[in-house]
N, C-alpha and C positions, 0 to 999 in steps of 0.2 A: 503494499499499499504506500509506503514511504517512497518507494521508488518511483511509482505512478505518480504520485503528487508533485516530486521533483521535476519529472518530465512535463507534466501539465502546466506548472508554474513556469517553465521555461519557453513552452510554446506560446503561452498567453502573453509573456512579456516581450515577445518578439514584436509586437504590435504596440509596446508601451509608447514609442515616439509618437503616435498617432492618438494618444489618450484624450486629447482635448479637443480634437479636430471633429467636424461632422465626417459622416462615413462617406468614404469617397467612392466616385463613380466605379472604379474598377473593383471595387470590393461589394459595392450595393446590389450587383446584378447577380441574382441567385444562380449559383453555379450547381451542376449536378454532382452529387455526392455518391450517386448510385451507378454501379455498373452491371452489365449483364454477362461479364465476362469474368471467370475467376481468376484469370492471370493478371487482369487489371485491378482486382478488388483486394484490399486488406483483409477483410473477413465477409463471412456469409451472415446475412440478417438473421437467417433462421437459427444460428448458433449462439446469436447474441442475448445478453440479459439487459434489461432495461432497468437502470439504476435511477431511484428518485427518492429524496430525503422526505420522510414521512412528515417532517416539520415544515416542508415547504407549503406554499400556499394550495389552497383546495384546487384552484384552476390548474394549476401544474400536476396534481394528482390525476385531475380528469383528463388533461391532455395525454399524459402518460398512458393511462388506461385505453384512451381512443387510439393512440399508436399501437398499443397491444393488438387492439381488434382489426386495425387496419392491416398490419402485418399477417395477422390470420386470414383476412379475405384475401389477401394477394397469394400468401405462399401455403395456407393450409395448415401452418405451424403455429401455436400459441406459445411466443415466447415468454418466459417468466420475468415477472418485476420484483427487483429486489431494492432493499434499503442500503445495502452496501455494495461496494465496488470489487467484483471477483476478479481473479487473474484471467478469465476468459474472455472472449470478446464482450464489450459492453457499450450500450448507447446510454451516455450519462446526461441526465436532464435535469437543470436547476437554475433557479433565479438568484442573481447577486444579491447578497443581504439576507436571504432566507434559506438556502441549501448550504448545509455544510459540505456537500460533496463539490460545490462550486465556490462558495464564499471564502472558505479556507486557502483557495487556490489563487484566487484572483484580487489582487490587491488594485490594481487599477487595469484599465484596459480600453479596447476600441468603443465598447458599448456601455461602459460605466456611466452613469448619470444620464443618460439619453432616455427618451420616452419611447417604450416599446421595442426597443432594439433587441436583435438576437445574433448570435454567433453560431456557425456551424463549423466544426473543425475535427478533421480526421487524421490519425496517426497511429501507425502501429494497429493493434486490435481494439481501438477505442475511437469513437465518435462522439464528440463533446456538443451537446445543445445548452447553451447558455444564453439566458435572457437578462435584460437590464432590469426587468420588473415581471411581474406575474403573465402578463399578456405577451411581452416579449418572448418569453420562453414557450408559450403555446403557439407562438407564430412559427418559432422555430421547428417545432414538433410537426405542427401541420404542413409545413414546406417538406419536411421527409415524406409525410404522407402523400403528399400532391407527386413527389417524384417517383414514389414506388408504384404509382399508378391509381391512386383513390381520388376521384374528383370531387370537390366540395359540393357537387351535385349528385352525389351517389344515391342518397335517400330522396332528395326534393324531386329529381328527375329520372330516378332510376337508371343512371348511367351505371353500367355494368363494370365491375373491377376484374381486369385481365389477371388470370391465375398465373403464377411465375414463381418457381421455386428457386431460380437461378438469380438472386439479388445479392449483390455484393455492395459494401462500402469501399469507395475509391481510396486510394493511398493520398494522403498528404495533400488534402484539400482544406482551404480556408475561405469563408466568405461571412461577411457581415450584412445586415439590412436593418432598416429603421423607415417608419412612416415619415412623410412629408407634413400631411394634413394630420392635425392632433386627433380630433374625433372625426369618424368616418362611419356612417350607418344607414339605416332604413327605417321608414315609417310604414307600419300596416295600416291601411286605411281604406275608407270606402269599400269595407270586407263584406259588405252583404250584396246579394245573397250568396256570392260564391264560396269565400273562404269560410264564412259563418256557418253555412249549411256543411262544409266539409268537416270543420274542425268539430262540430257539434256530433256529428256521426262517427267520427274517427276516434275522437278525444274526450268527448264530453263538454267541448267548448274551449274557450281560449284559457285553458289552464296550464299547470306547470308541465303536464306531459307535452302538451302543444308546444310551450315556450322552450323547452328543451331542444326541440328539433330546429327552432327558430334560431335559438342561440348557438347552438353548434355550427349552423350554416353561416351565421355571421362571422365567428370566430375562424372557420375554414377560409373564409373569403378575406381574411386579415381586416375585417371591420371590427369596431368596438362599441357601438352605440346604437340604441334601439328607441323608437318612439312606438309604444305597443298599440294594438287594435284598440280603436275608443268609440266605435259606433254602438253605443248601448253596453260597452265594455268598461271594466276598471281593473287594470293590471293589478294593483295593490289589494282590491277588494274583493275581487272573484274568487281570488285563490291564495291563501296566506303563503303557499310554497312557491308562487311566482317570484318573488322577491328573493327566495333562497336560491332558486335556478338561475336567475341573473348573476348572483354572486358566485355561483359554483363555475360559471362559464365566463366570468370576468367582464361580463357585458354593462355597459354604463346605460342606466335607464334615464329617459326624459320623458317630458310631455309636449304635446302639440302647442301650437302658437297661441291657442285660445284656453289653454288649460295651466292656471299659475300653481306653483307650489306645489307640485307632485300630485295634484288631485285631477282625476279623471274627470270629463265634463260631465259623465251620468252621474257622477257621485253628488252633484247638487240637486238631481231629480230625486235621487235616493233619500238624502240626508239634509239637503238645504233648507231654508226656512225663509220665506219673504222673497223679495225681488233680487235678481242679479244686477244690483244697482249701488255702488259705492256711496253715492250721495244719500241715499236713504237706508241703506242697510249694512254700512260698514262694519258695525261690531259682529254680526253674526258670518259676515264674510271673512273677517279675519280670524275667528274660531275656527271656522271651514278649513281654511288654509293653514292655520297652527296644526290641526289634525293631520294634514298631509305631509307637512315637514317632520312630525313627530315620527310617523310610521316609516318613512322612507329613509332608513339606515343605511342603505346600501350606497354604492359609488353611483353619482348622479349627476346631472346638470339640470339646475332648477330653472324653469321658465317663470320670468316676472313679467309685470304689466297686466294688463286687462283688454278683453274684448267683450262684445254684448254677447248675450245668452245664444247658445247655438251657432256659434261661428259667425255671428253677425257684427256688423259694426256698433260701437256704443252710439248713444244718442248724438244727434248732429251737434247739440250744443256743449259737448265734451269739449275741455280747455285742456291744453297741454299741463297747465299747473294742476289738475286734478290727477292726470296720469303720473305726474311727478310725485304727487303726494302718495299715490297708490304704492308706487314702487318703495318710497321712502318707509312705508309702513310695512310692506312685505319685507324689506330686508331687515327691519327690526325684527320681525318674527324669525327669521334666518339666523340672526345672531343669538338671539334668546333660546331658541331651540337647541342649536348647534353648541353653544357656549363660546363660539369664537366669531371673530369679526366676519361680517358678511362677505368681505371680500376673499376669505379663505374658501368659500364654497362655489365652484363653477355655476354660473348663471348666463341665461341668454334673454335676450328680447327680441322677439321676431317681428321685423318690420314688415308686416304681412297685410297686403291690400291698404285699407285706409290708415292702418297706424303708420305706414312709410310717411303719410301726409304730415302725422304729429312730428315726425323726426325732421322732415323737411321745414317745419316751421320753427324747428329751434328747441324741441324738447331736449331737456338735460338729463342724460343716463349716466350714472357711476361708471368711471374708467373701467373698473375691472371687468364690468358686464360685457359679454360676447354681443355684438350687434348682428344678428341672425338675417342678414339681407335674403331676399325672396325671388324667385322668378315671377312670371305672371300667370302660373299654373299650366302653362302651355310650352315650357322650356325655354323662354326667353326672359334672361335675368333683367330686373328692373333698375336695379341701382348698384354701382361700385363705389368704394372709396376712392378718393383723388390720389393720385401718386404722392403728391406733396402733402397730404395731410397730416397731422400729428399722430404717431403711433397711439393706439389704444393697448392698455395693459391685457384686456380682455379680448382684443382683435375683433375680426370679422368673420362672419361664417355665411354659408349658403344653403337655403331651403329649396330644393329643387323637384320638379314632378314628372314622373312617368305615367300617372294616372291623375284623374282628377273628376270632380263632382261639381258642375257650375257651368255658367255661361262661357262661350255661346252653346256649348253641349257638353254633357258629361262624355268621358272616352275612358273606360275601365274594362273592355273586353279583351283586346289582345295588345301585343306590343306594337307600338307605333313611333318609336324614338329612334332615329338613326344614330349610330356611333359618331359620324362626323360632326353633327350638329351638337350633340351632348360634349364632345371632346371641345369644340370651338367656343361654346359658351362656358365651359368649366376651365379652359385654358384663360379665358379673360378673368375668370375670379382668382385664379392662382396668380396671374401677372400683376392684378391689382391687388394683391395681399390679402385676399378674404381667403385664409387658410386655417382657420381656428376649427370650425366646425363644416362639414359637408354631409347633408342628410337628404335623401330623396324618398319621396312618397310613391312606393311601388305597388300600392292597391292590394292584390290578393296575394302577393310573391309570384305566384305562376300566373301568366306565363312571361314574367320579365326577367327570365333567368340571364340571358346574355347581358342586357343592359346593366342589370344589377352587379353582374361579374365586372363589367367594365367600368362601371361608376366607382367602385371599391378600390379595384386594381389602379386606377388613375388617381384616385386619392392617395393611396399609398406613395406613389411617386409620380407626380405630373412630368417630371423632367425626363422620365424613362420612355414616355409614349409620345411621339411627336405626331404631327399632321399627316405625315407620310407612312405611318406605321399602323394604320387604323386597319387595313385589309390584313396585314400579316398577323395584326392581333387576333382577329376574327378567324384567321385560317389556325392559329394557335389555339384557339378556343375550341374550335372544331374537332381538332386533332385530340385534345383532352378529353372530349367527351365521346368520339366516334373512331378514334384511331386515325393514323396518318393517310392510308390509302386514298379516302374520299374527301379529306379536310378542305381541299382547296375548292372542290365544286360545292361543299355543303355551305362553305363560307360565304361563295356567290350567292347563294340561295338566301342564306341569313340577312344579308347586305341589301340584296333586291327585294325581297317583300318588306322589310322595314321602309325602304325608300318609297316603294309603292304605297303602303300604308299612311306613310307621313305627309303624301299629296293632299290627302284628306282623310281626316279620321274614320274609320267606318261607321261611327254612328252619325257621322254627318252626311252621309253618301245618299243621294236619291237618283232617280232617273234624269234629273236635269244638270248634275255634277258636270259631266263631260259632254263635249259636242258631239250631235249625232250626223249633223249635216256635213261636217268637215272630215268625218272617219274617225275621229279622236276617241269615242267610245269603242269602235271596233279594234283600234289598235291597244288601247288599255287592257281589255279582255284578252286579245290574242297575248299580250305579253304575259298576263298572268297565267293564262293557261299553260302556255310555254314553260313557264317557271314550275307549274305543277307537274308537268309531264317529266321533266328533269329531276324534281324532287322524289318522284313515284319510282322512276328508274334507279335512282341511287339508294332509296328504301329497299328495293327488292334485292340490291346488291350487297346489303350489309348482312352481316351475320344475324341469325335470329335474336341473340341476345341483346343486340342494339336497338331492336325494333320499337319497343315501347318508348325508350327514351328519344329515339328519331321521331317518332308520332308526335310526342310532347313539344319537343325544343324546335322541328322544323317542319315535318309533314302537315300537322294539324293546321297551323295557321296559314300555311300557304293555301290548303285546300280550302279552308272556311273562307278565306278572303276572296280566292278566285271564284268561289260559287257564289259569294255575296256580290261581287262586281258584275258577274254575268247576269244575275238575276235582275239588278236595276238597268243593266244594258237592254234585256228583254222588255222590260217595262216601258222604257223609251222607245223600243221599235213597235210595242204594241200601240202605244199612243199615236205614234205617227201613222200606222196602218189603219188603226180605227178612224183617225182623222179623214183619211182617204176612201173609207169604206173598202179597204182590201181584205181579201178574206186570209191573209198571212196574220191578220190581228189575232185570229183565233189560235194559230199556231204559236205565237207568242205568249199568249195568256197561259196556254197549256205549259208552256216552258217555264214561265214564271212560278208557276204552281209548284212543278216539279222541282225546281231550284230552292223554293222556299221550305219544301218538305226536307230536300237535301241538307238544308242547315241543321235541322233538328237531327237528322240521322249522323252527322259529323260530330255534332255534340255528344250523342250518345256513345259514339265510337271512342272519344275522349274518357267518358265517365266509366266505361268498360274496361279500361287498360287495367292489366295487372290485378284481376279479379277486384275490379271496381274500387281500387286505391285512391282513384282520383274523382270519385263521383261526387257531384255538385260543381267541382272545381270551375266548368266552363258554362255555369247556368246564367251568367249575366245576359239581360237581354239586350239586343242591338239592333233590332229592326222594329220599326213603327214609331219612332221618336216624333211628336207633334211640337216639342219646345224644348228647352235645355234639360229637362228632367227625364230620366229614363221611363219607359213604359212599364207597367207593372207585368204585363203579358206581350208577347209579340204579336204583330198582326201583319198579314200579307200585305204587300202595297196593291192598291186598286188596277185591275185590268179591265178591259172592255171587248166583248165580242161583237163581232157582226153577222148578220143573217142572210145577206146577200152575196151573190157571186160578183165581184167587179174585178177585172184584169188588174194585174199590178202593173204599174208604170214605173219604167227606171229613168232616173235622170241622166241625160248623157253627159259624158265626160267632156270637157273643153279641151280639145286637144292643141288649140291655136294659142298657145300661152306665149306671151312676149318673152323674149330673150335678153339677157343683160348683155350689154355693149363691152366685150372684152378684147382689147387691143392684143396682138400677137406680141410674141418675143419676150414675156415676162415670164418668171420662172420663182413663184411665191405661193403661200396659201390665201386664197381670196375666197369671199363669199359673195354670191350675187342675187339680185332681186328676183323673185318668182312672184306671178301673179297668185294673189289671195294669201301669200306668206311673208310678203315684203322681203327683209333682210333679217335672218334670225341667226345669232351667233351664240354658242355656249361660251361662258365668260372665259374659261381656260384656253380657248382657240384664238388667242392675240396673235397678231402679226409681229409685235414687238413690245416687250416689257421694259420700261425705263426705271431703273432702280436710283438709289442714291447711296453714298456711303453707309447711312445709317438706316435706310428703308429699303425692303425689298418686296416683291409681290410674292405672295405664297399660295399656290394652287391647293385648295382642299378638296382632294379626291372624293368624290361620289356624294359630295355634299349638297348638290342642287336637287330640285325636283325633277330634272331630266338629266342633268350631267354633273359635272363638276362646278365648283365655285373658286372664287378668287377674292384674296384680302390682303391688306398692306400689313407687314410685320416689320418690327414688333407691334404688338398691338397696344404698347405703351408709348407709342412715338407721338410726338408733338404733332398737332394740327399744321396740316401746309397750306401754302398760298399756291394755288393752281397756276400752271403757265410755265414757259421755258423748258427748264430740264428738270422741274420737280416732279416726283414720282407719278407716271400715268402709263396707262396700256393704250397701243394703237391697234385698232381694228380696221383692215382694209376691205373695203366693199365696192362692188360694181353695180350701178343702177341703169336701167332703162328709163326712169323717169326723171324729171327735173321739177323744181318748184319747192313749196314747203311740204315739210312731211314730219312725222311725230317720231321721237326716239323714246321708246320704252325701256327702263332700266329695271331689271328684275332683281330684287333684294332679299335676302334671308330677313325675317321680320324681327331684326334686332332693336331694342328699345333705347330710350334716350337714357342712357346708362349714368350719365353725370348731371342730369337734370339741367342742361343748359338751355338757354332761351331758344336756340336754332336746332336743337337736337344733334344728331350725327348727319354729316353731309359729305356730299361728292361734289364733282364738278365734270360736265360734260362739254364737247365741242366738236365740231365738224370741219374739217380742213383747217384754215386759218381764224376761224371766228373765236372771239373772247370766250373762254370758258364760262358756263353758266353754272353758278353755284346753287344746288338744291340740297334740301333737307329731306331725310327718308322718314323721321318720325314726329316732326314737331306739331303735327297735327294730333297727335295723342295727348289730349288733355286730362284725360280720366281713365287710365288703363283699367279694362273690365267693361268698357262700354263703348258706344260710338264706332269709330273708325277702327280701334283695335280689333273689334268682333270679326271683322272682315280679314284682317289681317292674319290672325291666327286662325281661323276656320280655312282660309286658303293657303296657309302657310307661306306666305309671300308678300313683300310689299313692292308694288310697281309704281314708280316715278315715271312721269312723263314730261319731256321738254319737246320744244318747237324749234325746227332748223329749216335751212333753205339751202338748195344746191341749185346753180344756175344752168348746170348743163348735166346730160346723163355721162356715165363712164366711172372712172376710178374716183373714191373719195376715202378720207381718213376719219374715221371717228376715233376721238381721244378720250378716255375715261381717266379722270383726275382723282387723285387721294387728295381729300381735305382732312376728314377726321379718321382716326384708327377705328377698329371694330367695324367698319361696314364691310359685308360681305355680298360680292355681286355674283349672281347665277347666270345671267343671260342678257343680251340686248336685242331689241328688236326695232328695225327702221320699218314705220308703216307709211306708205304713200296713200292710204285712204282705201284700200281694197282688201286689207288683210282682214281674213275670217276670224271671228271671235271664238276662243275656246279656252277651257279652263287652264291648261298647260302652256299656252302659247302655241304658235306655229312652230312645226319642226324645223330644227336647224336647216337653213337652206344650203343648198349643194355648196361644197367647197373642195378644193383639190390643190394641189401644188402643180400649177399650169408649166407645161414644157413648151420650148420653142417648137 
């Protein structure tokens, strides 16, 4: 034992010179400690003993037990757990300051005094997993579990564990890792009817058995934070073992933006007396809040402030002075209950919806409180701190959404969040120093598996995943769930269906969404059906063990959404045919009935998976909306039948389209005008990008509704004066028209992040004209209503400028940077005959013209 202690001390002291430095890049990328070749390995995992000090934290014991189970899942061998270190091969697990197996050996080192850092180090017949604290240790343990082939989604998505008895620990591997964002978590919300029905059937409700599964998932995903389910539920009140489960798994518990001092909203209905109004009922409210603080003895972040009852605004007359008084009284309760200054208890104040207005008007909040900035519930961040703002001790965080109940319409059925947009918005948050808390509303957890993984992975280290890494990330994620052979194709499907869904949430779809006359509807349906065919082919090629997971994570959402789009397409065809009294109306009507029935059959197939394990989980209604709120029951769209035979008439295609004037002898990429399409260009297909020393144009692959997008980097750059050699993009077009025309610039629906008078701006010019400066979002005076409804429902902001060209032929469109954070997806030059469509005209023909 002494020899081993001497060896381990020497190894750990080799990193002594880095003791006070952040984790360096070369060490922070998890390296594999696993080999499948005995010649490369120091020892076989199946011959190892897991060593953990019984005096270490309960979470460390839990992680060690989970590792034992994971090794058995993979190898079939149950390795022993010991409180001492034998001479035989050993996996030694412990946290600094708690474990006698670690603390006596580590006087200082790379991970000491860091938040949630871990070290994995192998040498000889030892693998050491050391953590700077209890969660750091657990993350190191679950990193090993990932590397031996246990997906964090092994239970929540039935991802199979591949059996392999040939697992060896590599020789002389050392790496460390630690998170960049301090608190990283999920919010279970809007959980009825799906998750609530499922949890009641499988666990008896949202009790500790349910939360064991949730907490384990969060920990395996390297998260640490949870807002529990709150629709008629109360984490602390429903099951006294819930709090013990959170502590066992080391998960920090919080409450949502309208649940102060660890009290669930439903508890006021259960135990409150009088109105939820601090002006008239302060004494009872303070007693209610005190009870919440006295009960929550676990690790937590306390929400402070107050909103109206039931996630509503407070009265219109509410003044910032009253809110400041409420916060002052709440912090007094925190101090009295904990026996420590309030500043020693982590707190947040969520600037959600109207609460942000109070902050903008100057409400004072104690410096140690984290200001939780929010998106608009549709994935667009509303406010970010100024770069030159005085740092706050409590810092800033972000509350984000993958699911929402509210206007312009609920969206809570399927995954509709593209990784490129999540990355782009959270990259803004990181760049502008909102780094203390990242929490995302994930609805029912399923079917948000991929975006949850990405959100928490990105929160762990935003500097590790760049704009150009997203498809590789998706491929890697697919490989972890389904193996390498089909990972690339599966990643394409995952990215594509999210892109299609993000164009318009499924709940917002109807027969009028896409243009029938232009052929847009037919193209959308064809593309989705082609994606479905590809998904089905891969599904048949996968080994049977993967098929439940594949149906949940890939095939079901593609199949369900392809069916939904085709149903609404046939509704549109039925209406058109009925208006002309064509007999085809009856065919289309029958098709709608069939597709409507298919929707239920697809849901039933999901509920029957794995002997009914996921029954109820896809029971969210999604057809038959009449306003923002979901229908209690689905209803088939109305169709009409005709009773007479009328010959179907076909519209003749116009073959005599005018052609662009393209002079010979050029050799470059060009775009030329087409009848009914104008000139349409995807933003990344520029002819020239003009950068400066400090600013470059960054393509955001697959970010747009139809293609990729582009934005200036860094996102923290100063505003630019357009003109000359300032940053701009050049698009070369050829027209057969002359005179005035409109130039439509399609932008991602980014909001006025810094609350400036003009909002975010860009500039546009044609040929040598003076650039016109245009704001993309200054019209949004009240996010949550007005023009904002259109922006988020259509997931685009289209700004239009007017220009003039005196003659046909070549022209240069120049798109100038003014504000950082503006994301361009497409440009369309419209000479008056461009057909109206939801996605805009397809990109007009372009080529590299030859002599």
